[in-house]
N, C-alpha and C positions, 0 to 999 in steps of 0.2 A: 675261414679265418677265425681263429680262436680268440676269445676275449682274455683280458688280464686275469679274470677270476679263475681260469683253468689252472693257473700256477699259483693260486693263493691258498694257503693252508689254514685249516682251523686250529690245528695244534702242531707245533714244531718241537722237535727234540734235537738239540745240538750237543754233540759229543766231541770234546777235544781229542786230538790224536794222541793215543797212548805213547808214552816215552819208550824208546828202544832199550833193549837189554844191554848193559855195558859189556864191552868186549874185554875178554881176559887179557888180550895183548896190548891194551891201551897203556901208553907210557905216561899219560898225564890225566888228571881228573878233568871232567867236563866243567866248563865255565858256567856259573849259575847267575841267573838274573832274578830280581824280585818280581813276584807276580803283580800284574796290573790289570785293571778292569778293561782297559782299552787296548793295551799292547802287551799282553802276557805272552811269554815265550814257552811254548810247549814242544816237546820232542816229536819229530815226525815219525810216521810209521815207515816211511821209505826214504831215509836220508840220502841215499846215493842216487836216487832217480831224478832229482832236480838238477839240471845242468850236467856237469861231468864229475869225474872223480877228483878234480882239483880241490873240491871243497868237501871231501868226505869227513874231514875232522871238524866240520862246522857244527856247532851245537845248537844253532838257531835255524831249524827248518822253516820257520815262518818268516825269515828275513827276505826282503825283496831282493831278487837276483837281477843283476845288471850286466848286460853285455854291450860291447862297443863294436860298431860296424863302420869301417872306413869306406867312404865313397870314392870310386875311381875318379881320376882327373878327366875333365872334358876338354874339348878343343880350346875353349876360351882360357882355361887354366894353363894349358900347355903353352899357349902363345903369350899370355900375360906374365906368367911366373917362370918363364924359361930360364932366367938367370938366378932363380932362387930354389933352394931345396924345400922339401916338404917340412911343415912345422910339426908334423906328427911322425913318430917312429913306433911301429907296432912290434911287439914280441909275443906272438900267439902261443908259443910253446910255454911261456911263463905267465900267460894271461896278464900281460902288462903292456902299457904303452908309455912313451915319453913325449911330453909336450915341450918343444924347443922354444925357449924365450928368445934366444939369439944363437949365433954359431958356436958359442962356448958354454952356454948355460941351458939346462933343461930340467924338467921335473917329471918324476915317474909316478904312475898311478896304477894301482892293482884293481882288476875287475874279475868277475866270475868267468867271463869269456871275452876274448878279443878276436875279431874277425878282420882279415885283410881284405884288400880290394877284390881279390879273386875268389872269395868264399862263395859257395853256391847257396841257392835258396833252400835246398834240401838240408844242408848242414846247419844253416841258421835256424831252420824250423826245429830240427831234431835236438839241437842244443838249447834253444830258448823256450819254444812253445810246447813241444811234445810232452815234457814232464808235467806241465800244467794241464794239458788236455787229458792225460792219464789220471791225474788227480780229480779232475772234474767228472770223469767216467766212474770214479770210485765214490762220488758223492760230495766232493768239496767244491767250494766256489773258487774260481780262478780268474786271473786277469793277465792279458798280454798287451803291452803298450809300446808304441814307438814314439820317441821324443828326439827333437833335434832342430837345427836351423832349416829354414826353407830351402828346398832343392837338394837335400842330402840323401834322399832315397827312402824316406819313411813309407810313403804310399807304395813304392816298389817292393819294399820288404814285407809290408803287411797286406796290402790290398791288391796286389798284382793277380789278375785272373788267369793269365797264361793260356789264352784261347788258341794261339798259334803254336806255342812251344810249352808243353806241360812242365818242362824243367824250370820255367820262370814263375811258376805258381807261388804266390805269397803265403803268409801264415794263415790268412782267413780260409782259403780254399783247402790247404792241407789239413788244417784243424777240423774242418767240416768233414773231410774225407775220412779221417781217423774216427771221428765221432759216429758217422754213419756205419762204419765197419765195426765199431765196438758196441753197437746197440742192436737190439732185436726188434723188428717192426711189430711182432706179435705182442710183446709185453712192455716195451719201452716206448717213450714219447720224446721226440726231438722237435723243438720249435725255435724260430729265430725272430728277432726284431732288428731293424736296421735304422739308426737315427743319425742325425747330424745336429751339432750345436753351432748355429750360425747367427752372429750378432746377438749373442746371449738369448737366443730363442731356439727351443728344441723343436725340430721338424722330423716328421716321419718320412724316411726315404722310400718306403714301400707304399705309402699313401700320401703323396705330396700335399693333398688338400688339408691334411691334419697339421696345423701350424700352432706354434706357441703352446706346446703341451706342458701342463703343470707338473711339478715334482711334489709328490706327497710322501711324507715320512711317517712311519708307524710310531706313535708316541711311546709305545711299550718296548718294541724290539729295535727301533731306530732304522729299520729297513726302508729302502727307498723304492717307490713304485711310480709308474708313469701311467695314470689312468687314460684310456683312450688310444694308447699306442697299438699298432698292429702286431699281433703275435701269430705267425703262420706256422703250422705244422708242416714239416718237410718229409718227403718220401724217400728221395734218393739224392745223389750228388748232382745230377743234372738239374733237379728242382732247385737245389741250393745255388748253383751257378746262375740260373735264370733270375733268381731273386737278387743276387749280388749285382748282376748286370743292370737290373732295374734301379737298384739303389745308387750305383755309380753314375748312371745317367742323370739322376736327380740331384746329385751332389754339386755344390758350388765350386767352380774352379776358374782361374783367370791366368793370363799371361803376364809375367813380370820379368824384370831383367835377370833374375836368378833362376827362374823356372818357367818353362813354356806352359805348363799345366799345374800351376801352384794351387794347392787345396786352400780354400778360403773358409773352411769349417772343420770342426773336429768330428770325425766319423766314429761311431760306436756300434759294433755288431754284438748283439746279446743273443747267446745260445742257451736255451733252457732244456735241461735233460731231466727226465723222470724215469727211474728204474725201481723195480721191486727190491726190497732189502731181503737179505738171507736170514736175518735174525729178527728179534722183537725188541722193542724198547721197553726195558723193565722199569716201569714207573707206575704211578697210581692209576692212570687211565688204562694201561694195559691190564693191570690187576682187576680193575672194575669190569673191563670188557670180558675177561676170562671168567669172572665170577658170575656174570649175568648171561654168559654165552649159551647156557643150557636152555634158557627160556626164549632165545631169539634165534632167527635163522642165521646160519653161518656162525655158530657158537664157538668157533676155534679162535676167536680174538680178532681185533681190528688189524688188517694187513698194514704193513709198514713199507713206505717207499722212500727212495733216496731222491731228493730234489736238489739239483745243483745248477749253477749258472756260470757261463764263461763270457767274459767281456774281452773283446779284441778292439783296442782303441788305436785309431790312426789320428794322432794329434796334428793340427795344422802347425806349420813351422813358424818359429819366431823369426822376425825379420826386422832389419833396420831400414827405415824409409829411404835413406840416402842411397842404399845399395839396391833395394828392390824397385825403386822408382814408382811406388804406389802413390796415387793421388786421387782426389775426388772420392767416389764411393769405395774404391779399393783402399784408400787411406782409412776410412771408417772401419772397413773389415780388418785391416791390420791392427788398428787400435784395440778392437775387441779381442782379437786373437792374443795380442801381447798381454792384455789385462787378465784374461783367463789363465794364461800360462804363468803370469806373475803370481796369481792367487794359488795355483798349484805349487809353485816353488815355495811360497810361504808355508803351506801345509807340510811340505816335505821337510823344510827347515825345522818347523815346530816339532814334528814327529821325531826327527833325528836328534834333537836336543832334549827330548822328553819334556816338552813344555806342557803345562797343565791345560792350556787353551789351544785348540786346533781351529784355525779360522776357516772351517769348511763352508760356511754359509756366505762367503764373500763372492762366490761364483757358482754358477750352475754346474760347471765342469767338476769342481771339487765336491759338490754334493752328489753327483752321479758316481764319482770314484771314491766315495766315503768308505766303502767296504774294501777297496783295493789297497789303500794305504792306511795302516793302523786298524784295519778291520779283521774279518775272518777269512779272507780270500788268500789263495796262494798266488803271488804276483811275480811276473817276470817283466823286465824293462829292457828294451834294446834302444840305445842312444846312437844316433847316426851323426857322423862328423865329416867335415870337409878337410882334406889335407893341405889345401892351399894356404899360403901365408896371408893372403888377403883377408881371410876369415879367421885369423888367429883369435881375436876377442870372442867371437861367437863359439868357436871350438872350445876355448877354455871354459866359457860359461856352461856349455853342454856337459863337459867332463865333470865339472864341479857339481852339476845337478845330479849326475849319475853317482858320484861319490857320496853325496848326502842321502840319496835314495837307498844306497846299500846299508845305511844305518837304521832304516825303518824295519821294524819287526812286527809281523801280524800274528794274530792268534788263529791258527788253522783249526777249523771246527767242521765236523761231519754233520751234514744236514739230513736228518731223518724225520719223516712226517708220517702220521697215520693217513692211510688211504681211505678217507671218509667218503669218497665219492661212490666206490663200489659198495661199501658197507651201507651207505645211505640208500642206494638203490634196493638192496636186500630188505632193509627196514621199511622202505616205502611199500614194497610188495606185501610184506607181512602186515603192515598197517592197513593196506587196502583189504587184505583178507579179513583182518579183525574187524574192520569197519563194516564189511558186508555181513559178517557173522553177527555183529551187534545189531545191525539193522534187521536181520532176519529174526533174532531173538526178540527185538523190540516189537516187530510186527506180530510175532506169536503172542507176546504178552498183551498187545493191544487187542488181538482177536479173543484171547482168553478173558480179558477184561470185559469186552463187549458181551461175550456169552454169560459171564458171571453177572454183569449188570442186568441182562435180560432175565436170568433166573431169579435174581433178587427182586426185580420188578414183579415177576409172576408170583413169587412168594408173598410179596407185600399185598398184591391184589387178592390172592387166596386167603391171606390172613384177614384182610378187611371183610371179605365175604363171610368167612367163618365167624368173625366177630359179630357181623350183622345177624347171621342165622342163630348164633348162640344167644344173642340179645333177644331175638324174637321168641326163641324157644323158652328162654328164661322168663320172659314176660307172660307167655301163655301158661307156663307151669305155675307162676305166681298167682295168675287169675284162678286156675283150677284149685290151687291150695286155698285161696280165699273162699271160693265157693264151698269146697269141702269143709272148711272150718265153720262156715255159717250153718251148713247142714248139721254138722256135729253139735254145734251149740244149740240148734233148735231141738234136736233129739234129746240132748241133755236136759234142756228145759222141760220137755215133755216127761222124761223119766223122773225128774225132780217133782213135777206136779203129781204124777201117778204115785210117787213115793209118799208125798204129803197126804194124798187121799187115802193111801193104804194105812198110813199111821193114824189118820183121823178115824178110819173104820176100826182099827185095833183099839183105839182109845174108847170108841163108842161101844165096842163089844165088851171091853173090860168094865165099863160103866153099867152095861146091861147085866152082866154077870153079878156085879156088886149089888145092883138093885134087886136082882133075882134072889140072891142070898138073903138080903134084908127082908125081901118079901116072904121068903120061906120062913124066916125066923118070926116074922110078924103074924103070919096066919096061924091063929089058934083054933079056929073053928073049922068045921067041916064044910060049912056053907061056902066058906070061901075056897075050898079045895078045888071044886069044879071050875070056878072062875080062874083059880090059880092054874089049874091044869090046862084050861083053854088058853089062858094067857101064856102059860109056859110053852104050850104047843105052838102058839102063834110066834112067840119069840124064838123058839128053836128053828121054826120055819124060816124066820127072817135071818137067824144066824146062819143057817145052812145056805141061804141065798148069798149072804155077805161073804161067806167062806168061798162059795163058788165064784163070786166076782173077784175075790182076792186071788184065787188060783188063776183065773183068766188074766187078771192084771199081771200076775207073776210070770205067766207063760209069755205074755206079750212083752214084758220087760226083758226076759231071757232072749227072745227072738231079736229084739232091738239091740241087745248087747252083742249077740252074735253078728248081726249086720254091721255094727260099729267096728268090731274086731276085723271082720272081712274087709271093710273099707280102709282100715288102718294098714292091713297087710298089703292091699292093692296100692295104697299110697306109698308105702315104704319100698315096694318092688319098683314102682314107677320112678321114684327118686333115685334108687340104686342104679337102674338102667341109664337114666339121664346122666348120673355122675360118672359112670364108666365110659359112656360115649363122649362126654365133654372132656374127661381126663385124657382120653386118647387123642382127641383133637388138640388139646392144650399141649400134650407132649410133642406132637408133630410141629406145632407152631413154635414151641421152645427150641427144637432142633434147628428149624429154619432161622429162628432169631439168633441162635448161637453161630450158625454159619455166616449170617449177615454181620454179626458182631466181630467175628474174626476178620472178615473182609474189610470192615470199617477200621479195625485196629491196624491191619496191614497198611491200609491207605494212610492212616494217621501217622504210622511210623515213617513211611516214605516222605510224608509231608514234613515231619520233624527233622529228618535227615537233610532234606532240601533247605529247610530254615537254618539248620546248623551250618551247612556249607555257605549259605548266603551271609550268615553272621560272621563266619570266618573271613570271607572275602571283604565284607565291610570293615572288619577290624584291621585286616591287612592294608586296606586303602587308607584307613585313618592313620596307621603307623607310617605309611609312606608320606602322607601329608604332614605328619608330625616331624619326620626326618627332614622334609623339605623346609619346613618352618625353622627348624633348628639350624640347618645349613645356611638359610638366608639370614637368620639372626647373627650367626657367626660371621658371615660375610659383611653384614652391616657393621659389626664391631671392628673387624679388620679395616673396613673402609674409613671409620672414624680415626683409628690409629694411624692409617696411612696419611690421612689429611693433616694430622698433627705433625707427623714426620716431614711431610711435604713442606709445611710452613716453616719448620725449623731449617730444612735444607735450603729453602729459598733465602732465608735470612743469612745463612752462612755463606751462600754462594754469591750474594750481592757484592761483597768487597773484591772478589776475584773474578767477577764477570768480564771486566775489561781485559784482564790478562789472558783469559781463555778464548777470547773472541776470534783472534786471528785463525787459530786452528779450526775452530768450529765453522767459521765463515768460509774458509777455504774448502772444507769438505762439502758444505751446502752448495757453494758455487759450482764445484765440479759436478755434482749430481744434477744441478739445474741444466748445465751445458750438455750433458749426455741425454737429456730429454726424459729423465726418469722423475718420478715423484719424490720430493724431498723426504727421505726416510728419517730425517731428524725430527719430523712431526708424525712419526709412525703411530704414536698413541697419544692423542691430545688429552686423554683423561689422566694419564699417569706419567707425565714427562719428567717430573722431578723426584721420583722415588729413589730411595737407596736400593742397591742391588739385592741385599738380603730381604728387605720387605717386599720388593717386587717378586722375587723368587717364591716366597711363601704365599703371596697373594695369588700368583698364577697357579701354584699347586692347588690351592683351595678351589679356584675356578675350574681347573681341570677335573678335580674330584667331583664337584657338583655336576659338571657336564657329563661325566661317565655315569653317575648314579641316576640322574634325571633324564638325560637325553636332550638333543637339540630340539626335536619336534615338541616335546612336552614343555621345554623352557620357552619356546616361542608362543605356545598356546597360553602360557601364564601372562603374556603381555596383554591379553584380552580379559584378564581376570577383573572382577568387580571390586576386589580388594585393592585399595590404593597402595598399601605397603608391598603386597605381592607384585604389583605392576612395577614399582620402583626397583625392587631387588632383581626382578627378572630383566628389567632394562639394563641394570648395571652389569649383570652376568653376560648379556648379549653384547654390550659395549666392550667388555674385556675380551670376549671371543673374537670380535670384529677387529681387534688390534693385531691379530695374527693372520698372515696371508693365507695360511692353509685352511682357515675357517670361513673366509669371506664368501667363497663360492657356495659352500653348503648353506650359509645363512640366507643368501639371496635365493637359492633354489627352493628352500623350505618356506619362503614367504616372509622372512625376517625383515627385509627392506620395506615391504608393504605395511607390516605391523608397526615398524618404527615411524614411518611417515603418518600412519593413522594416529598414533599416539601424539606426534608432534602437532597435528592439526586439531585434534579433539580435546586433548587434556589441557587444563589450565594450571596444573601443578608445576611449580618452578623447578623442582628436582627432576621430574620426568622430562620436562623440556630440556634441561641441561644435559641429562644423561643420553636422551635420544639424539640430541644434536651432536654430542660427542661420538656416538656410535655411527651416525651417518657420516661424520667427518672421517672416521677410520675407513668406512666402506668407500668413500669418495677418493681414496688414494689409488683405486684400481680404475683404469680407463674404461673398461666395460661397465663397471658399476656407475661411473659418472654419467654415461648416457642414460641408464635406467633411472637414476635419480632425477635428472632433468625431465625425462619424458613423463614421469609420474608427478610432476609439479613440486619437486623437492625444493627448488630455489624459491618459489613463491612462499612455501611454508616457512623456510628459514628466514626470509625477509619479514614475514608476518610476526614471527617470534621476536626478531630483533627490534621491531617497532613497538612491541608491547612490554618488553622487560627492560629493567635497568640493572639486573644482576650481572656483575663483571664476569663471573665464571660462565654463566649461560652465554653471554655475548662472546666470550673467548671461544667457546665451542662452535657457535654459529659462524663467527668470523673464520675459524679454521676450516670449517666445511666449505664455505664459499671460496676461500683461498685455494683449496684443492681443486674445486671446479674451475677456477680461473686458469689453471694450468692446462686446460684442453681447449685448443683454438676452435674446434668445431662447435663448442657450446657458447661462444662469446655472444652471438646474436640472441640466443635464447636467454642467456643471463641478463642481458640488457632489457629484453622485453619483459621478463619476469621480475624485474626490479632487484636483481642480485647485486649489481654494481652500486646502485643507489643505496641499498641496505648496507653495503660494506662502508660507504662513505658516511652513512648516517650513524654508524657506531663510533665514530671518532670522538663524539661528544662525551662518551663514557670517561675518557681520560686514563683508564687503567693501562698500565704498561704492557701487560700480556695481550690485552685486546688490540692495542696499537701495533704490537709486533705482528699479530696475525693479519691485521689490515694491510700493513706494509708488505708482508709476504705475498698476499693476494694480488696487490697492485703490481708487484715485481713479476709474478707469474703471468698476469694478464698482459703487461707491456712486453714481456719477452716473447710470448706467443704471437702477439700482434706484429712485432718486429720480424719474427721468422716468417709469418704469413706474407708480409710485404715483400721480403726478399724472394720468396718462392712464387709470388704473383697471385696469391690467394686472396689478398685484401688490398683495398685502396681506400683513400679518404682519411679524414681526421680520426683520431683515436676515440673510442667510446669513453675512455676515462676522462679525456679532456672535455668531451661533450657533457659529461656528468659533473664537471667541476672539480676533478681530483687534482688538477695541476696546482691550483692555489694552495691546497692543503699540503701537498708535497713540498712546495717552495717554503712554506712557513715552518715546517717541521723537519726539514732536511738537516739542519745543524743543531737542533735542540733535543731531539729524541735520543735514547740510549743507542749504543753502538750497533746492537743487533738490528733494531728497527731502522737506524740510519743507513745501514748497508743496503737493505732492501729498497729504501726510497731512492738512494743514489743509483742503484741498478735500474729501477723503474724509469728515472729521468734519462739515463743513458739510452735505454731501449726506445723510449718515446722520441728522443731526439733523432733517431735514425729514420723516422718517417718524415719525408719532406713536406707532407701536408700539415704537419704540426709546427713548422718553422715559425710562422707568423704568431701563433699562440705563444711560443717560447719567447719571442722577441717582445711582444706586447706585455706579457705577464712578468717579465724579469727572470724567467727560468733559464735564459741564455747565460746571464751573469752567474747563476747558481751552478750551471754546468761547467763554466770556466773555472769556478772555484773548486769544484769536484776534481777537475783534471789536474789541479795543482796541490790541493790540500787533503784529499781523501787518504784515509789511513791504509787503504788497500791499493797495492800497486796494480792489480788487474783491473780494478775499477777506474783508476786514473788512466790506464791505457785505453779502456773502453770509452771513457769520456773524450779523450783526445781523438780517437777514431771517429766518434760521432760528430765532433766539431769539424774535422778535416774533410769528411765525406759529404758535407752539406754546403753547397756554394752560398746559400743565403746566410748561413752563420759566418762564413769567411768574409763576406762583404760587410756584414754588420760589425764584425770585429775590426776590420780595417777602418771603418768610419770612426769607431770609438778610439 
């Protein structure tokens, strides 16, 4: 069994049917109609295929085609109308019938096809439904529907299975047979859903356990979907027949005076067809797909499929209670059937008259058929009538319905969609491949990184060791240099000393020579010559010795000088070798450092890119938060403007409130009797807005909802910023006012968040808005049970006891009033203090608060009265036990008309409980009830009060005594 998502498209292309080429033999121009967004008239691609050639000159291929089928007389008609002629005369060759008013007056009506009593099922199908089925196979939506009085043969025409006689097969079986024959199992998909609309509740005939299926409308396209409904892919005609038999077995039917098997529900067969398109949709997405197709698998473009839907509708027959004899539960069924058919008639009238407002939301039937009338589907309608004079009024009404339906024109559009499912599978495979490749590359990068880190670590270690060895060698060389310097200094000191001695000896020799010359000059005598000679010889000897010593010292100095030069050469060679070896090691270290620097630079670049991406993400986040703050600020400004307009409207409406009360009260009372929640209080937050302001406000809310998302909006309810909490609560309250959003809010935890805010926050605005949102959610019966089970009544009662703000009290009273409309919750309401809180708010004195309190009491009393009648409840009313009767007596004639009506209804329903009789007599409520039966402004309330008085023996006795 397939889900609904199998037929949901991510992108849809709708192409109107191209207009046909004008014929050269046409004798008159085609009639033109102005284009409309809802009901534009576009020329059909096959104008002669829909119905027969009687309408070949019709320029409106989108117009609803209507055929009339006359039911044969049965035995009862032949016996009862033996003396009377038929009220209908058919002229099938002219597609016309005459409705006889009497024997001499009749009225003629023109239809697209007129069938006599003897028309076969095959002829009816080929003339009415087969053109629609062919259009559906071509990619257009289609609808075939049967309408008429109960017992006129609608189910026979549409839903006859023909198990014993194939010639009696109806439209459903023959349409499925043509669809199976016109599709290929290899490339096409056919699936069906079978539903019934019973007592305004949508049920799945193929899965009876699925009841009360909601209707969801796409806010952008307006298309209607049914989440959770069974969609079954069919294989062949036998499979289809089996599913139709299952659906027929689960459909509601009863025996009436007019029909032994009268359908009590509207049956709708939905057939979904998906076929590949022969062409491509030429739009931006297709261009984008073609442009990027070279880089992706399946680069020929996204495939296009045709998705169409066929609706075959077997409407339940309209009936008059006096003729059908329906009573009890069947009376309720007839009432809902007639109401839904009335809503359908209103929509047909509005479409036929080109009214700007089409009331499609008044009934679930009209919402389901929204595309069939005034939409994009090709629609055929067969109306069945009875020839008997006894049913002249119903026959006339059916014919007029068909005449009005013929004026409805749809915009026929081709449904083409991209087949993203197959494309998505290809892309997923490619993504898996790329993911594996990225993981492999990443693993290789990690391996290379680890190896590089090891090499860097080894280089670092070797560099540290080289630095240590270089430092040790440098230190030893420095020590050697110091030692050599000391030795050189010592040798220089010795040389300097020897030089000084040599200079001293030279000076001494020069002195001796000077003295010798003086001596030579001074010696005059011979006697002194010998002494002089001896002395000269002695000095020469000494001079020779000194010269020898000088030579020795000179040779020693030269040898020392040679040793010093050799030491210097050795020192320079040693320094040169050390410098070469150290330079080589330094070059190696520099290369390793450069490699490490490149690795470090690469890592820094990657880190910078990651930081840049992080900064971009943070900036995007800040921009989103800024847009949210701007939107919330705009919403706050619009809220202030709305409140001002609301106050002005309240002041303007006060003078005319009394005049509008009757109509408003009548609508509210009818909705209360049908067991539904009063939709007049649909949105307690925005009940008095003007239409233009409300529309703009909803548009803003919808835009914020699309941009932010429900889950993000609900998370803002837990924000620490009080202003953010307030604006988020207001947006959720607005969303809760729409039925379509309530289920999503509850599923995402919105109800829990609102209850948490209501219990924890002390801010008056948050309490008011949260109470209003809970009041909107409390309009749904399922949500009512959740609210009570989570302690919502206690929280509301606690807020009511702590605040005196009239607006907050109005929201709290409205929420409790909605909970009072559920009989199953009355005991929990009393235990949790809900009814006492409702009575405790009367001290506020504000008219709006009093109106909500009165409405809650009326809902509570009405449910109690219903429970007593059905045997669910016994004993005194909880309202009387809590002291509400005294307040109602005191305010029954003093409050405004809207509140007075609810109090009067509450007293009337409480009076129907016999256990409350003594309290009525002792408190004076009986006199007030008598006054209501005479003086109430509402006739239905006066009748209800008289009924309550007459059905209670205690009241009758007391009235006789008085």
